C-alpha positions in Angstrom: -71.2 -11.9 -95.8 -68.5 -9.5 -94.3 -66.2 -7.7 -96.8 -62.9 -9.6 -97.0 -60.0 -7.4 -95.8 -57.2 -6.5 -98.2 -54.2 -8.4 -97.3 -50.5 -8.4 -98.6 -51.1 -12.1 -99.1 -54.0 -14.5 -99.7 -55.7 -15.7 -96.4 -54.3 -18.9 -95.3 -56.6 -21.8 -94.3 -54.9 -25.0 -92.8 -57.0 -28.1 -93.3 -56.1 -31.1 -91.2 -58.1 -34.1 -92.5 -57.3 -37.5 -94.3 -60.4 -37.2 -96.3 -58.5 -36.2 -99.5 -61.3 -36.9 -102.1 -64.3 -35.7 -99.8 -62.6 -32.3 -99.5 -61.2 -31.7 -102.9 -64.2 -29.8 -104.2 -64.1 -27.6 -101.1 -60.3 -27.0 -101.5 -60.7 -26.0 -105.3 -63.6 -23.6 -104.4 -61.6 -22.0 -101.6 -58.7 -21.5 -104.0 -61.0 -19.8 -106.6 -62.1 -17.4 -103.9 -58.5 -16.3 -103.4 -57.6 -18.5 -100.3 -54.3 -20.3 -99.9 -55.2 -23.8 -98.7 -52.7 -25.8 -96.9 -53.2 -29.6 -96.3 -52.2 -31.8 -93.5 -53.2 -35.4 -93.6 -51.8 -36.7 -90.0 -52.5 -35.3 -86.6 -48.7 -35.5 -85.8 -47.9 -32.9 -88.4 -50.7 -30.3 -87.6 -48.7 -28.3 -85.0 -45.5 -28.1 -87.0 -47.4 -26.9 -90.0 -49.4 -24.4 -88.1 -46.2 -22.9 -86.6 -44.5 -22.4 -89.8 -47.5 -21.4 -91.8 -49.2 -19.1 -89.3 -52.7 -19.8 -90.8 -55.5 -17.4 -90.4 -58.0 -20.1 -89.7 -57.5 -23.8 -88.7 -60.0 -26.5 -89.9 -59.7 -29.9 -88.1 -61.6 -33.1 -89.1 -63.2 -34.7 -86.1 -62.1 -38.1 -87.5 -58.5 -37.1 -87.6 -56.2 -39.5 -85.9 -59.0 -41.8 -84.8 -60.8 -39.1 -83.0 -58.0 -37.2 -81.6 -59.0 -33.8 -83.1 -59.8 -32.3 -79.6 -56.5 -33.2 -78.3 -54.9 -31.6 -81.4 -57.0 -28.4 -80.7 -55.9 -28.2 -77.1 -52.3 -28.8 -78.2 -52.6 -25.9 -80.7 -54.0 -23.6 -78.1 -51.2 -24.3 -75.7 -48.6 -23.3 -78.2 -47.8 -19.6 -78.0 -47.5 -19.2 -81.8 -51.1 -20.2 -82.2 -52.6 -19.2 -78.9 -56.3 -18.4 -78.5 -56.6 -16.0 -81.3 -56.6 -18.3 -84.2 -60.0 -19.6 -85.0 -60.3 -23.5 -85.0 -63.2 -25.1 -86.8 -64.1 -28.7 -86.2 -65.7 -30.8 -89.0 -68.2 -33.3 -87.6 -70.2 -36.1 -89.4 -73.5 -35.9 -87.5 -75.6 -33.3 -85.7 -73.5 -32.3 -82.5 -75.1 -32.8 -79.0 -74.8 -30.4 -76.1 -72.1 -32.5 -74.6 -70.1 -32.3 -77.9 -70.4 -28.6 -77.9 -69.1 -28.3 -74.4 -66.1 -30.6 -75.0 -65.3 -28.7 -78.2 -65.6 -25.3 -76.5 -63.3 -26.4 -73.7 -60.8 -27.7 -76.1 -60.6 -24.3 -77.8 -62.8 -25.0 -80.9 -64.6 -21.9 -82.0 -67.4 -23.7 -84.1 -68.5 -27.1 -85.1 -69.3 -27.5 -88.9 -71.4 -30.4 -90.0 -70.5 -32.5 -93.0 -71.2 -32.6 -95.9 -70.0 -29.0 -96.3 -72.0 -26.2 -97.7 -69.2 -24.3 -99.5 -71.0 -21.0 -99.6 -71.7 -21.1 -96.0 -68.2 -22.1 -95.1 -66.9 -19.2 -97.1 -69.1 -16.9 -95.1 -67.7 -18.2 -92.0 -64.1 -18.0 -93.2 -64.4 -14.5 -94.4 -65.8 -13.5 -91.0 -63.2 -15.2 -89.1 -60.3 -13.9 -91.2 -61.6 -10.4 -90.8 -61.5 -10.6 -87.1 -58.1 -12.2 -86.9 -56.7 -9.5 -89.2 -58.1 -6.7 -87.0 -56.6 -8.5 -83.9 -53.3 -8.9 -85.4 -53.1 -5.3 -86.3 -53.5 -4.2 -82.8 -50.1 -3.7 -80.9 -49.1 -6.0 -78.0 -49.0 -3.0 -75.8 -52.7 -2.3 -76.4 -53.6 -5.9 -75.6 -51.4 -7.0 -72.8 -50.7 -5.4 -69.5 -47.0 -4.8 -69.0 -47.1 -5.3 -65.2 -49.1 -8.6 -64.9 -48.8 -10.1 -68.4 -52.6 -10.6 -68.4 -54.9 -8.9 -70.9 -55.6 -5.1 -70.8 -59.2 -4.0 -70.7 -59.0 -3.6 -74.5 -57.4 -7.1 -74.9 -60.0 -8.7 -72.7 -62.8 -7.1 -74.3 -61.6 -8.4 -77.7 -61.2 -11.9 -76.3 -64.6 -11.7 -74.5 -66.0 -11.0 -77.9 -64.5 -14.0 -79.3 -65.8 -16.2 -76.4 -69.1 -14.7 -76.9 -69.2 -15.7 -80.5 -68.0 -19.2 -79.6 -70.7 -19.5 -76.9 -73.4 -18.5 -79.4 -72.0 -21.1 -82.1 -71.9 -23.7 -79.3 -75.4 -22.7 -77.9 -74.1 -22.2 -74.5 -73.6 -19.4 -72.0 -70.7 -17.2 -71.2 -69.8 -15.4 -67.9 -67.7 -12.6 -66.7 -66.4 -12.3 -63.0 -64.7 -9.2 -61.8 -62.7 -9.1 -58.6 -60.8 -6.8 -56.5 -59.1 -7.1 -53.0 -61.4 -5.8 -50.2 -59.9 -2.5 -49.1 -61.1 -3.1 -45.6 -59.4 -6.5 -45.5 -55.9 -7.4 -44.1 -54.3 -6.9 -47.6 -55.6 -3.4 -47.9 -52.2 -1.9 -47.5 -50.5 -4.1 -50.1 -49.1 -2.1 -52.8 -46.7 -2.3 -55.7 -46.1 -4.3 -58.8 -45.0 -7.5 -57.0 -48.4 -7.7 -55.3 -50.2 -7.4 -58.6 -48.1 -9.9 -60.3 -48.6 -12.3 -57.3 -52.5 -11.9 -57.6 -52.2 -12.3 -61.4 -50.3 -15.5 -61.0 -52.8 -16.9 -58.7 -55.7 -16.0 -60.8 -54.2 -17.3 -63.9 -53.3 -20.7 -62.1 -56.9 -21.1 -60.9 -58.5 -20.6 -64.3 -59.2 -23.1 -67.2 -57.0 -22.9 -70.3 -60.1 -21.6 -72.3 -60.7 -18.7 -69.8 -59.6 -15.3 -70.6 -58.2 -13.2 -67.7 -57.3 -9.5 -67.6 -56.5 -6.6 -65.4 -59.3 -3.9 -65.8 -58.2 -1.4 -63.3 -55.5 -0.4 -60.8 -56.3 -3.5 -58.6 -59.3 -5.0 -60.5 -59.3 -8.1 -62.6 -61.8 -10.0 -64.7 -62.2 -13.6 -65.9 -64.4 -14.4 -68.8 -65.4 -18.0 -69.2 -67.5 -19.7 -71.9 -69.8 -22.5 -70.9 -70.5 -21.0 -67.5 -73.9 -19.8 -66.3 -75.0 -17.8 -63.4 -74.6 -20.5 -60.9 -71.1 -21.4 -62.4 -70.1 -17.7 -62.2 -70.7 -17.6 -58.4 -68.7 -20.9 -58.1 -65.9 -19.3 -60.4 -65.8 -16.2 -57.9 -65.5 -18.5 -55.0 -62.7 -20.4 -56.6 -60.8 -17.2 -57.4 -61.4 -16.1 -53.9 -59.9 -19.3 -52.5 -57.0 -19.2 -54.9 -55.9 -15.7 -54.0 -56.1 -16.3 -50.3 -57.3 -12.8 -49.4 -60.7 -11.2 -49.0 -62.2 -10.2 -52.5 -65.1 -8.3 -53.7 -66.7 -9.7 -56.8 -69.3 -8.8 -59.4 -70.5 -11.0 -62.2 -72.7 -11.3 -65.3 -73.7 -14.3 -67.3 -75.5 -14.4 -70.6 -77.2 -17.2 -72.5 -76.7 -18.0 -76.1 -79.8 -16.0 -77.1 -78.3 -12.7 -75.5 -74.8 -13.5 -76.8 -75.5 -12.2 -80.3 -76.6 -8.9 -79.1 -73.9 -8.1 -76.5 -70.2 -7.2 -77.2 -67.2 -8.1 -75.0 -66.8 -4.6 -73.7 -70.5 -4.6 -72.6 -70.0 -7.8 -70.7 -67.0 -6.5 -68.9 -68.7 -3.3 -68.1 -71.8 -5.1 -66.5 -69.5 -7.2 -64.3 -67.4 -4.2 -63.4 -70.5 -2.3 -62.3 -71.7 -5.2 -60.2 -68.2 -5.2 -58.5 -68.5 -1.6 -57.7 -72.0 -2.2 -56.2 -70.5 -4.9 -54.2 -68.0 -2.5 -52.8 -70.7 0.2 -52.0 -73.1 -2.3 -50.4 -70.4 -4.1 -48.3 -71.2 -7.5 -50.0 -68.6 -9.9 -51.1 -70.4 -10.6 -54.4 -73.0 -9.0 -56.4 -74.8 -10.1 -59.7 -75.4 -7.6 -62.5 -78.9 -6.6 -63.0 -80.8 -4.8 -65.9 
């Protein structure tokens, strides 16, 4: 179990569930371990409570609002005050299938937790998630967000990629990174300036899914990290980005399955895709897959 960080306040957990009796023992156990537990019993109140409380972790019950928990998760992810950096766990009554994992992943859920809950295991998960969130919150916005494009910086994207790798491992699925850059020999080779970069950034952002992470990793290089995407999907993503931008691109990509996900950090995934992009440039190919 990771060492819990020292905070100026107790770590805050928001639990959204109408199972008051079933979760009462869990709530008491979390309180004894120093957590501040906030309860919400209706899906309509979750977003407002999350905005005001700024929890470190959000726990949603899959049965909340007659099965509307995934919609609630998407709503939370779309709110700037919550964003992608607050872990969301989903309590499920039965063993989830692959389709359940993929739907949850696309809705921004970090992990599915089967009921009845094992309090000890839940505490280990929460401690790990709180530690990661405290580290992210301690980083300055300038370090994580590119001031020209509004996308992630390399550091910010590496952090987010690490989170997506963790989510992919929890959902037993793959994660891919596609790095792209305008072809210097193409018709847009002479384009320069911040307006051009912002234009490319807007098009890339518009072509991605809400669950994707997009960043600027070089002077004119960008990368997209997408969970639930394998190697075939990575090539399709690269083609979609090429079509969206409307100029000739070079691309490099890497994709890892859930078995490799636990052994690779976000920065490593970005580096492999970036190296593949450089090889595509050197070899005159439009796309190149990373190789060992």
